[in-house]
N, C-alpha and C positions, 0 to 999 in steps of 0.2 A: 503494499499501500504505500509506505515512503517513497519506494521508485516509482511507484507509476504518477505520486503526487507530483513528484521533483522535473518528471518529462512533461507533465501538464505545465509545469510553473518557467520550466527553465528558460523561457522567450523574455518572461518576464524578470526575470532573474540576472538575464545576460544583460537586460537596456537597466536594470537599476547599476550592478556592478559598471558598466561603462561610465554611469553616469558619476558613480564613486570617483573612478578613474579620472577622469575629465578634472574634476574637483582638485582631486589632489595636486595633479601637475600645473593647474593653475595656483593653486596655494604656496606649492612647493619652489614655486619658480618666483612669486611676488611677496610671500612670506617674508623671507630671508631680505630681500628689500628693502622692507617697511620696517627692519628691525633695526637695520642700518641705518638708514632715514631718521630714524629714533631716537639712535646711540648721538647720532652724530648734529644731531639740533635740539632737540628737546632736554635730553639726559646731561648736557653741556649748556645750555641757557641760563642758567642763574651765573653762572661766573661768567658769562658777555653780556648780562644784565638788559635782555631782551628775551625773555621767556615769551612773552603775548605775542609778536611774531612768529616766534620760531611754533609754537604750538597752533597757530593758525595757519601757518603753513605746511605744518604734518597733518593736522586733520584735512585739509584741503586733497590730502595725497590719494589717487583710487578712488576717487567719489563714485564711479562708478562700478568699480568692482567690491566697493562696500556697500551700496544698495544692491547689487546683484545677489550676495550673498547672503544677506539681509531677509530678501524678500525669497529666497529657495528654503530656507530653514522655514518660513512661513507656508508655502504651500506644499510643499515635499509630505509632510504629514496626509495632508487635503488628497495631495494624488494617489498616496499610497492606497488610501481607501476607497478613493473614487474606482481605479484601475486594478487594485489588487483584492480589493475586497468585496465591494460591490457582486462582482461576475462570479464571484464563487459558488453561490448555491443560487442566485437567481437565474445565471446561464441554465443548468441545470433543472432548473423547474420550467424556464421559459421554453426550453427545447424538448421538455419530456425525458432526457435521459437519465433523470434521477430514475426511473423506473428498472434500469441496466445493472446501473452502478450499485443500487440500494438493492440489488435482489441476488447479488453474489454472495459469495461466502462471507464477505467483511460486512457488519453489519454496521448499519445506519448511524450510530454513534460514534463508532471506530473511523469510520468515514470522514466524516465531521471532526474529529479529535485531530486525526491526523493533518487535515486540509490545516485546522487552525492552528497546529503547533509549527509546522512547517513554514506556514506564511507569513503567522503572526511574528514568529522568531524573526524570519527572515528583514520584516516590516520594521524590527527593533533595530535590529541590526544596522541597517541602512540609514536609518533615523540618527542612530548615535555614533558611527564612524561620520556621517557626516556634521554632525553636531560638534563633535570632537576637530575636527580640521577648520570648523570657522572657527570654533575659540581657539585654538591655536595661531591662527592667524590675526585675530581681531585684538589678541592680548596687547600687544602697544598701543592699540590705540584707547581700550580699555581703561589702560592706565594712566592715561590722558583726560578722559573723560568723569571718570570716579562718579559714573552714573549707574551702576550696575542693578537696580531695580526697575530703572526705566524700562515699561515693557516690550520697547523693540531692541533692547539687550535681554533682560531677562529671560524670556521665552527662546529665543537663537541662541542660547548659550549652554552647554554643560550639559545634566542628565535629564532637563526638562520637557525638549523634544522627546525623547525614548518614551514619556508616557503618551504623550500627544498622537504619536504614530502608532499606539498601540489601541489608543482609543478609536483614532480613525478608522482602522483596519476593521476592529472587533463593533463598530457604529455603520460601517459598511456593509458588513457582513447581515449581521440582522435586519438592516432595512431592504437588504435585498432577497433576504427568508420571507418578510412578512408583506412586503408588495409585490414580490413573485417576478419581477422585471425587470432587467437590467438598467434600461438608460433612466426610469423614474426612479429606479434606489441610489444612481449617482445622482441625481440632483438633488434628494432629499436629504444624503449624506453630506453634500456641499451647504447647506442652509443647515440642517443643525451641527454641525461639525463650528461652522461659523458663529453660529450662537452660544454654543456653547463654549466655544475659547472668549469671545468677550463677555459671557455673563461671570466667567470664573475669575478673568482680568478684573470688573469692574467691580463683583458683589462678593465674591469669596475671598479673593486672595486678602485683599484688605482685611479680614477677619480672623486667618487663618491663626494668626499667633496676635496675644494682648498688646496693644501698643505702647511703647514707651513713653514717658513724659518730662519733658525738661521745662525749664524757665531760661529764656535767654533775653539777655539784655539790649534795650532799643540801641543801643551804640552799637554793639559787638553785628546787629542784624543785615544781611544785605537788603538791597533796592528797598529803602524806606524812603519818604517822602511825602510831600504835603500835594492836596489837592483841592483846589480855590475855586469861586466863580468870580463874576464881574461885579459883585455884591460886596465881597472883602469878606465873604463865610469860606473859612480851612476846614477842611477834613485830614487828617493823621491817617496816611495808607503805609502798610508796611506787609509785605508779600513772604512768602517762605525762606527762611533762612537757608544759604546752601551748607549742608552737612556732606564730607567728601565720604562719597560712597553708602550713606544713609538714606532710608527713605521716608521722606519730612511728608507726612499725611495731609496735615492741617498744621495751620498755627493761629491766632487770635489775639487780639489785642486785651491785655487783662490790667485791672490795678494789682496794688499790692495785697491787696484782700482776694485776691482770686475772680474778682467781679468784672463783667465783658462791661465796658462802658457804653453807653446809647451814641446816638451822633452829636446829640443835641450837649452831653458831657464834654465831648470831643471840642466842641464849637466853643463853647463856655470858655473851655482851659486854654486854649490856643487864643482866644482875644486877650485873655486875661495875660495869659505871657510871653506870648508871639504876637503881638497885635500888626506884627509888618507882613507875617507868611498871610499867604493868598490875596493880600491888597490888591488894589486895579493897579496898572499902571501908571505912571506919572507923565506928563505931557513931555513927549522928547526920552524919554527912560526908556528902560528894556524891559522892566516890570518883572525881574528877577532877582531875586533879593541875594546879598553876598553869602558868600560862602559860611562868614563868620557868625551871619543870622541864624543860617541851617544850623549849624554848630549848637550854638548857643541855648536855641529852642528846642533840639533834639537831648542837650543836658538837661534842659528842665524836664522835659516828657521822662525821659531815664529815672529820675528819681521817684515818678507817681504811678509808671506803666510799665509792663514788660512784655515779651511777645510769649506764652503759652504755646507748646508748639509739642504735637502727638506725630511722632516718627517711628520706624524701625531700623534699629542700628545696625550697621552693618555687617555685625558679627553673626546677624541672625541668615546673612545671604544662604547659607547651604542649607539651612533649616528649612527655609521657602521651596530650593529646588528640588531636598528630598519630599516633603510635604505631598507638593505640588504634583512630580512623576509619580508617588504612590497613589494619591487619590485617582489620577487619571489610567493608571494602571487596575484598581479596582475598579472601577466602572468600564473599563475593557473585561473585566473576567465577569463582572453583572452580567454583561450583555451578551459573554459567550454562553452561558448558565441560560440566558432566554433563549438563545440558540440551540440548544441542547435539549430542551422542554420542548420546543417548537418543533423540532426535527422525531421526537419521540412521541410527544402528542397529539399535533396539529396537520402533520403531513399524513398521505394514506402510504 
């Protein structure tokens, strides 16, 4: 049965291997060049005092290849499901060949077990090897960006793609079994897989682990400033502070008692402490307060307010990777169980 499965699957396997070889050649040619560029520009930029220019030039390198490798790991799990999983049972049911396949000496459950094991493990191997190559290629870039929790980085690195590929394959097999037609099963797989990934990214991943909390002084926060209107009213604004490699989920301005001030409270405070912030421009002037005015105002604000930050520390990155892979693998096993139940109970 294993030999028969491999003979039926060898064309898809050859395509997968050929794709991996092409990617391996590309990353092996361009990867060392990227490492050399990092070592000769970014790694030595502090001594030269021009890190901003060096970093910008380094990140602009191989933009097309960066986008292509990222897109590849987003679409490969879905392609595995569409072309390897959806036809697995749907094609047998659609053409009627299941009657011959399941009336031989091999029971239908064993037939399904071998199919799922051989092709499912091949799916995991392809996704794992592809992720390994892409992670290695992106290593110098990730050292510069320091944004490992961003979805476009987290979901195409290390072990998470293994779970996605297993889930996509099992989802497609289940869709083909329930719909019994290959093309509709492919379409259902695309829609369901994308919906599952988006739902997990936005609604489940932020709650996998209890977030940490920290109080950050306004004077050390990045992207802080004032938003005014022609009447002179001003509101203090502050975006999420930048913490290298950490995942900042949210931040809010609070007073020393931990209460969130209302907009009117901020207006009143700014009018009393920083009357020139947000004032309309004078005739012939630029309308921009001096840097000293900003600094003095922020110093007064820092004495009364701070940022309450909710975040996931950088040390939890691998915990999130393992959890995400395990959850998608568990979902794949559940779908495989549904397939076994349906083959035994629902099909003739």
